[in-house]
C-alpha positions in Angstrom: 4.0 -13.3 -6.7 3.7 -10.1 -8.6 0.2 -9.7 -10.8 -1.3 -6.8 -12.1 -3.5 -4.0 -10.5 -6.4 -3.3 -12.8 -8.0 0.2 -12.0 -11.6 1.1 -13.8 -11.7 4.7 -14.0 -14.6 5.5 -16.9 -17.6 5.9 -16.1 -20.7 3.7 -18.1 -18.3 0.5 -17.6 -19.7 -3.0 -16.8 -17.6 -5.7 -15.4 -18.2 -9.7 -15.3 -16.5 -13.1 -15.7 -16.2 -15.3 -18.8 -14.2 -18.0 -19.2 -11.2 -17.0 -16.5 -11.0 -13.2 -17.1 -12.7 -10.2 -16.0 -14.4 -8.6 -19.1 -15.2 -5.0 -19.3 -18.1 -3.8 -21.8 -19.5 -0.5 -22.3 -22.9 0.1 -21.1 -24.0 2.2 -24.4 -24.6 2.0 -27.9 -23.9 -1.7 -28.9 -22.2 -2.7 -25.7 -19.0 -3.8 -27.2 -16.1 -5.3 -25.2 -13.6 -3.0 -24.8 -10.6 -5.6 -23.0 -10.0 -8.6 -21.2 -7.4 -9.3 -17.9 -7.0 -13.5 -17.0 -8.4 -13.5 -13.0 -5.4 -15.1 -12.2 -2.8 -12.2 -13.7 -5.3 -9.4 -11.1 -3.6 -8.7 -7.8 -6.1 -6.0 -7.1 -9.4 -4.0 -9.2 -9.6 -0.9 -8.4 -13.4 0.6 -8.8 -12.8 4.4 -9.5 -15.7 4.8 -11.6 -19.1 6.1 -10.5 -21.1 4.4 -13.1 -19.5 1.2 -13.1 -21.6 -1.9 -13.0 -20.1 -5.8 -11.8 -21.1 -9.5 -11.4 -21.4 -11.2 -8.1 -19.6 -14.2 -10.0 -16.9 -11.9 -10.9 -16.5 -10.7 -7.2 -16.4 -14.6 -5.9 -14.1 -15.1 -8.6 -11.2 -12.2 -7.5 -12.2 -13.6 -4.1 -11.5 -16.8 -4.4 -7.4 -15.8 -5.9 -7.4 -12.7 -3.3 -8.1 -10.2 -5.5 -9.0 -6.9 -3.4 -11.5 -5.4 -4.7 -11.3 -1.7 -4.3 -14.4 0.9 -3.8 -13.0 4.3 -3.9 -14.4 8.1 -3.1 -14.1 11.0 -5.5 -10.7 12.1 -3.3 -9.2 9.1 -5.0 -9.3 7.2 -0.9 -10.4 4.1 -0.6 -13.7 3.6 1.1 -14.4 -0.3 0.7 -12.6 -3.4 0.0 -13.9 -6.4 -0.5 -11.4 -9.5 1.2 -11.8 -13.3 0.6 -12.6 -14.9 3.6 -10.1 -17.6 3.1 -6.5 -16.6 2.9 -4.1 -19.4 3.8 -3.6 -23.1 4.5 -3.1 -22.3 7.6 -5.2 -19.2 8.7 -6.7 -20.4 12.0 -3.8 -21.1 13.5 -2.5 -18.3 12.6 -5.2 -15.9 13.4 -5.1 -17.6 16.4 -1.4 -16.9 16.8 -2.1 -13.2 16.3 -5.0 -13.1 18.7 -2.9 -14.7 21.2 0.3 -12.6 21.0 1.2 -10.2 24.2 1.1 -6.7 23.9 4.9 -6.5 24.5 5.5 -8.4 21.4 3.3 -6.3 19.5 4.8 -3.1 21.4 8.4 -3.9 20.0 7.1 -4.9 16.2 5.6 -1.3 16.0 8.3 -0.1 16.9 10.5 -1.9 14.4 7.7 -0.7 11.9 8.3 3.2 13.2 12.1 2.9 12.5 11.8 1.2 8.8 9.1 4.3 8.4 11.9 6.5 9.1 14.6 5.4 7.3 13.1 5.4 4.5 11.5 9.1 5.0 15.2 10.0 5.5 16.1 7.7 2.1 13.3 9.8 0.4 14.5 13.0 1.5 17.8 12.5 0.4 16.7 11.7 -3.0 15.2 15.2 -3.9 18.4 16.9 -1.9 16.6 17.6 1.3 18.4 17.4 4.8 17.8 14.4 6.5 19.7 14.6 10.1 15.9 15.9 11.5 14.5 12.4 10.8 17.6 10.3 11.1 17.9 11.6 14.4 14.8 10.0 15.5 15.7 7.0 14.4 17.4 6.2 17.8 14.3 7.7 19.9 12.0 5.1 19.4 11.4 3.2 21.9 8.9 0.0 22.5 5.1 0.9 21.2 6.9 4.5 20.1 5.7 6.3 23.4 6.8 9.5 22.5 4.9 9.1 19.2 8.3 9.4 17.8 6.0 8.4 13.9 4.3 11.5 14.2 6.8 13.8 15.4 8.7 12.4 12.0 6.1 13.3 10.2 5.5 17.0 10.9 9.4 17.6 9.8 8.8 15.3 6.8 6.1 16.6 5.1 7.8 20.1 5.3 10.9 19.2 4.0 9.8 17.1 0.9 7.0 19.4 0.6 8.0 22.6 1.5 6.6 23.8 5.0 3.3 25.2 3.5 2.1 21.8 2.8 -0.4 20.1 4.9 -1.3 16.3 4.5 -5.0 16.1 4.4 -6.7 12.4 3.4 -9.9 14.6 2.4 -7.8 16.5 -0.6 -7.1 20.4 0.0 -4.6 20.4 -2.8 -3.6 17.9 -6.1 -0.2 16.8 -3.7 -3.0 15.2 -1.4 -5.0 13.7 -3.9 -2.3 12.5 -5.8 -1.3 10.9 -2.3 -4.8 9.8 -1.6 -4.3 7.8 -5.0 -0.8 6.1 -4.4 -1.6 5.0 -1.1 -4.7 3.6 -2.1 -3.1 1.1 -4.6 -0.4 0.6 -1.9 -3.1 -0.4 0.7 -5.1 -3.1 -1.7 -1.3 -4.5 -2.3 -1.0 -4.7 2.0 -4.3 -6.3 2.3 -3.7 -8.8 -0.6 -0.2 -9.5 1.4 -2.3 -10.2 4.6 -4.4 -12.1 3.8 -2.0 -14.2 1.6 -0.3 -14.6 4.9 -3.0 -15.8 6.9 -3.5 -12.5 9.0 -6.4 -11.3 9.9 -6.5 -7.7 8.7 -8.6 -6.1 12.0 -5.7 -7.0 14.3 -3.6 -4.7 14.5 0.5 -3.4 16.0 -0.7 -0.2 16.8 -3.9 1.4 14.7 -6.7 1.2 17.0 -9.4 3.3 15.4 -13.0 1.1 16.0 -14.1 2.2 12.4 -11.2 1.0 10.7 -11.2 -3.0 9.3 -7.9 -2.9 7.8 -5.8 -1.6 10.8 -3.1 -4.3 10.6 -3.0 -3.1 6.8 -2.4 -0.1 7.5 0.4 -0.7 10.4 2.1 -3.0 7.9 2.1 -0.4 4.8 3.5 2.3 6.9 7.5 1.9 5.5 6.6 2.1 2.1 4.3 5.1 2.5 7.7 7.1 1.3 7.6 5.3 -1.9 4.6 6.7 -3.2 5.5 10.2 -1.7 8.5 10.2 -3.3 7.0 9.2 -6.9 4.7 11.8 -6.2 7.7 15.1 -5.7 8.8 13.5 -8.8 5.3 13.7 -10.7 5.0 17.3 -9.6 8.6 18.6 -10.5 8.0 17.5 -13.8 4.7 19.2 -14.2 2.4 16.2 -13.5 0.2 17.7 -10.8 -3.3 15.9 -11.5 -4.3 12.5 -11.7 -4.8 11.7 -14.7 -4.1 8.2 -16.5 -0.7 8.8 -17.2 0.3 9.8 -13.1 -1.9 6.7 -12.0 0.5 4.9 -14.1 3.5 5.8 -12.9 1.9 5.3 -9.0 0.8 2.1 -9.8 4.6 1.0 -11.3 6.2 2.0 -8.1 5.1 -0.7 -6.3 6.7 -2.9 -9.2 10.6 -1.6 -8.7 13.0 -3.4 -6.8 14.0 -2.2 -3.0 17.2 -3.3 -1.5 16.3 -6.3 1.4 18.9 -9.1 3.3 18.0 -11.4 0.3 18.3 -8.8 -3.0 16.8 -6.4 -5.1 12.6 -7.1 -4.4 9.7 -5.5 -6.3 7.5 -3.3 -3.7 5.4 -5.5 -4.2 7.0 -8.7 -3.0 8.1 -6.9 -0.1 4.4 -6.4 1.5 4.1 -9.9 1.0 7.3 -10.8 2.7 6.8 -8.5 5.4 3.1 -10.0 6.2 4.5 -13.5 6.1 7.4 -12.6 8.3 5.1 -11.1 11.0 2.9 -14.1 11.0 6.2 -16.4 11.6 6.6 -14.2 14.5 3.3 -15.0 15.6 4.0 -18.5 15.6 7.0 -18.6 17.6 9.1 -19.2 14.0 11.9 -16.0 13.9 12.7 -13.0 15.9 11.7 -10.2 13.9 10.0 -8.6 10.8 11.2 -9.2 7.1 11.4 -5.4 6.3 13.2 -3.5 3.5 16.7 -2.2 4.3 16.6 2.1 4.6 16.8 3.1 0.8 14.5 4.0 -1.7 13.6 1.6 -4.8 16.5 1.8 -7.1 14.8 2.8 -10.2 13.0 5.0 -8.4 16.3 7.1 -7.1 18.0 6.0 -10.7 15.3 8.4 -12.6 15.6 11.0 -10.1 19.4 11.0 -10.7 19.1 11.4 -14.4 16.9 14.2 -14.5 
């Protein structure tokens, strides 16, 4: 299912529920209604404003539909996320299988995720005309569990090739590029979280991420192959002179998740690819398949075509 990602970024807004719609009101003056969105159309709500209020009934209705409610800090990073308790009719069975999965299984699956991420990073570099060999050469070196931390080696080479040798990835901001990446990753994380819950898996039981303070370990694991989609869109925005987080750049980053990627089943939107990946992981845990349903190497079709046309 492809739903709408709704961001509320203006202060003095109140969100409420009315007859199956999320309704937005101004909190000043006449408190007039500014808009409404059908709840069944919402994939996630991004709360990215400081003077925002909302009703409990709305949060309950969003949770019942599996739509994450994401709270953002000033740097556009997600700092909180409301997720439903019930996500799938087979949830208990799948979480039990997730907990029972062996360490070798987790290591094998994580290696597949890392290889996919490296392939997508190489595709992003190819799209911008940067050398791909430094990333492509690492794919075959990834072993079960990635004990050599090839993922980190790839990241060190990748960021310099994509954004220049002086660039440093910093979640706390540091530059406009990092802030744009933060926002894009926040949206991607919300979509992946929804996919994980819908697949009946527990977001805290990860393949690799193990930070005790991170309640979204599995989400952060599964979003890795899709990060280069955001990276390439940020590169394109910067090339076109868009360096700030504005309404237009936010829309561009959100729209990138609706673009098609190539999969074994044909062209599939990025958002759906995250869902297919989460479902395939649940099936691996249950012994119904051996491999994850990862996208084929190559960035979203529309994004790659737009770069060629520039």
